[in-house]
C-alpha positions as CSV (number, residue, x, y, z in Angstrom):
1,M,-3.0,-8.6,5.8
2,V,-2.1,-7.9,1.9
3,Q,1.2,-9.4,1.8
4,L,3.4,-6.8,-0.6
5,R,6.4,-8.9,-0.6
6,N,5.2,-10.0,-3.9
7,L,2.8,-7.5,-4.2
8,N,0.3,-10.5,-3.6
9,I,-2.9,-7.9,-4.4
10,D,-6.1,-8.5,-6.0
11,P,-5.2,-6.0,-9.5
12,Y,-9.2,-4.3,-9.0
13,V,-8.3,-3.2,-5.2
14,Y,-5.2,-2.2,-6.7
15,F,-7.2,-0.2,-9.2
16,R,-9.4,1.9,-7.1
17,A,-7.2,2.6,-4.2
18,M,-4.8,4.7,-6.3
19,P,-5.3,7.7,-8.1
20,P,-4.9,7.5,-12.3
21,P,-1.7,7.7,-13.5
22,G,-0.5,11.1,-13.9
23,G,2.2,13.5,-12.9
24,K,4.4,12.2,-10.1
25,L,5.4,8.5,-9.6
26,K,4.3,7.4,-6.2
27,G,6.2,5.1,-4.8
28,M,5.7,2.0,-3.1
29,L,5.8,4.0,0.5
30,N,3.4,5.8,-1.1
31,F,1.3,3.4,-1.7
32,I,1.2,1.9,1.4
33,R,0.8,5.0,3.1
34,L,-2.5,5.5,1.0
35,L,-3.8,1.9,2.5
36,Q,-3.2,2.6,5.6
37,Q,-5.1,5.9,4.9
38,R,-8.1,3.8,3.4
39,F,-8.3,0.7,5.0
40,P,-7.5,1.8,9.2
41,G,-7.8,-1.8,10.2
42,L,-5.7,-3.4,7.1
43,K,-2.0,-5.0,8.2
44,V,0.8,-4.8,6.2
45,G,3.6,-7.5,6.1
46,S,5.4,-10.4,4.9
47,V,7.2,-12.8,6.6
48,N,7.9,-9.7,9.3
49,P,4.9,-6.9,9.7
50,V,5.2,-3.3,9.0
51,T,5.1,-1.4,12.3
52,S,5.7,2.2,11.4
53,L,6.5,3.6,8.4
54,P,9.2,6.8,8.4
55,S,7.5,10.0,8.4
56,S,8.1,11.9,5.6
């Protein structure tokens, strides 16, 4: 599980998962979607796990 309350994630994992900077800002919702796409079994949450994300 990745705890996103304080963005408690290894910076090396974060920078490998995110595309290089530039262009339009991505935002946290897109970051969570990217993590879920790249790591299908990953659970995202803090005190209350995320069960679904709004569609874009």
